[in-house]
C-alpha angles and dihedrals in degrees: 000000000000119000119223108178107310096335129083121227120209115251092237091057092046090051091050091052108037093177094059094102093051092047092050091049090049092050092048090051092049092052092046090050089052092050090049090050090052094049097043093041094050094047093044093048092045091052091046091050091049089057091044091048090072089065098033112028119206134150122288092238090066089047090056095041094052092046094049096044094047094046090047091056091047092047092050091050093050094045092048092049093049093044089053088055089051090051090052089050091052092051090047092051093045102041105018090234130106111231117242110234095179117109115254115270112249111214113239114240113250115246113239113235120219109294121012142092126310122227087265093056098256116142115237125203 
C-alpha cells in the first residue's frame, strides 16, 4: 500500500501510475502554498489597513472583511496556478509530453491582390 495523505492507494494502482507519489507531493505543496498565501496576505493587509486607519478611519469589521476577501482571491489564484503546474507534471509523467497551454494559432486570411479569384471562386476584376 502507498500512502497519499491520509488515504491508502492500492499497490496495483501505484504500479500502474509510477508518478502518483510525485503528483501527490506537488498537489500537497500547492495547497500549502495557497494556505500560506491566505495567512500572510490576510495578516499583511490587516496590518496595512491598521496603519491606513489613522488617516482614513472606518470600522474594524470592514478592515477584517477587506483583508479576508482580498487574501482569499490571492490564495485562490496562487493555488490554481500551482495546481495547473501539478497537472502538467502529471501529464508529463504519464505521457512523456509537456502539454501545450498556448491558444491555437489562427491563420491570417490572405489578402487578395488586384484581380484574381475570391475564396468562393468568383473572378474579380
